Phi, psi and omega in degrees: 000132179283166182290342181273344178277138176260143180299149182300328182298326180289329178286330182276337186303314179301320179294322179292314179298316180297319178298316177298320179296319177299316180295318178301311179296332182275346182246349179287157179277123179233161176280182179295144177282152178297141180258106179257119182303132176080001181225117179271072185303325179298315182291323176297318178299317177300312183298315180295319181298318184276341169293319177297319178296318179300320178297317180291323177294319177298321176299319180293331183261031187302337182280348179279155172300149188308309184300314180293321179299314183289321177294319178294320180296315179294319180293314181296319180295319177295321178296320177298318177298319178296318178296319178297317178296323178296315178297317180298329180294339180268354182264130184292337183258005177234165176226146176262139180226137176298324180294330174295315179297321177297317178296321176300313182294317178298316178298317180297316179293316179297321176300317178295321179294322177297316178298320178297321178296317178296320179296319179294318178299317178297321179295316179297317179297321179294320179295316178297320180294319180290329178291324178292328182287335182267000000 
């Protein structure tokens, strides 16, 4: 390994720490969430949290081709959400909901799509820059 390459464990560490934080937040005892009419704040929170996880997993899998990296990131993030819901179903003070898992999956996919858009934009800019140089 050259001195400019970073070990894979350092790329995976943010996703692992974030996953542990999600699990901690998902298993602690909390009171009822505020009920805002017309806004499913809980589901939005799930989607945003798992979009962030998908981004970190994609960062950890940087050596994979883009399409495979993003599909793996969305799948792994959704699997973490499913595991968390399963754990919550065994806790007397928490509840597992299919809609939470759906929000996790939607967030993970949207996170991967945002990353794909940024990658495509970067690719287009690189092509334009090389065209200007010639």
